[in-house]
N, C-alpha and C positions, 0 to 999 in steps of 0.2 A: 504494500500500500504506500502510495506516494504521500509524503507529508512535508510541509514547510513550516518552520517555526521561527518567527521574528523575535528579536529581543533588543534591548539597548535604549528603548525610549525613555522619556522622562521630561522633567522641567529644565529648561535652559534659558539663560538670559539672552536678549538680543545681542548679536555680535559674537555669541559663543559658538561652541562646537559640540557635536554629538556624533557618535558612530553607531549605526544600526547593523545588526547581523541577521542573517537568515540562513538557518541550517536545513539542509535537505536530507531526507532519508527515503529509502525505497526506490531510488533512481540511480542511474549512472550519471552522476552530477556533471562530470567533465564533458559530457556530450550535449548538455543543455544550455541554451541561452536563458538568461534570467533577467527579469524586469523588476523595477520598483514603481509602485503607484502610491498615491496618497488620496485621502478623502477628508476634506474639512467639513465641519458641521453645516448641513444645509446645502452642500455643494456636490456636484458629480465627482466621481472618482477620476483622478487626473494622473496621467502617465508622467513619471518623474525621469526615468531613463532606463537603459538596459545595457547588458554586456553580452557579447557573443561568446561562442565557444573559444574563439581565438583571442578573446580579450579586448575586442574593439568595443568602445563605449559610445553611446549617444545619449543626449540629454534634452529635456524640455527647456524651453526658453527661460522660464522663470527661475531655474536653478543652475543653468549653465554658468560655469566659472566659480560656483560656490560649492557644489556637491560633486563627489567623486565616487564612482562605483568601481569596485574591484572584486576579485574572486580568489579563493584558495581551494583548489580542487582536492588537495590532500585532506582538507577539513570539511569538504562538502558545504562550503559556506560562501555566500556572497555578502559584501559589505556595502553600506552607504555611508560615506563620510560626509557629514554636513558641517560646513564652515560658514562663518558670518551669517548665522541664521537670523531670520526676521519674524516678526509676529505672524505674518501671513504664511509662514511655513508650518504653523500649527495645524495638525491633522493626525489621523491614524495612517500609519505607513504600512503598506503591504508589499510582500514579494510575491512573484508569480513566475512559474516556469513556462516553457514554451509549448506545453500541452494543456495549459489552462488551470493548473492547480494553484490555489491561493493559500497563503498563510492566514493566521488568525488576526494579524495586525498588531502593531505596537504604537501606543499614543506618544506623540511628541507635542509638547506645549512650550511655546516661546513667549516668555513674559518676564517683565521685570518685577 
């Protein structure tokens, strides 16, 4: 059974940093592209970015230059490094694999 589990969310001040993790199980992780999404209260789920099998990354315009996606295939883990966060980054963050499996999400709140 394929499972994804996010962690690392929490409260962070504007301008601060946070690193989210997503651990995959039940899959051959190294063969999967992985994506991050987020959903703010009252808003549609938004694509944040993704990373291909070969490590190529793509980002949405609102996070480009501030967020970085990386992966560690030995640990079956994809990361989302969030730098210079803003209040509008407040959302539940989800990871997703390329066959449509979602994690349960982790809450990120940016507030002073």
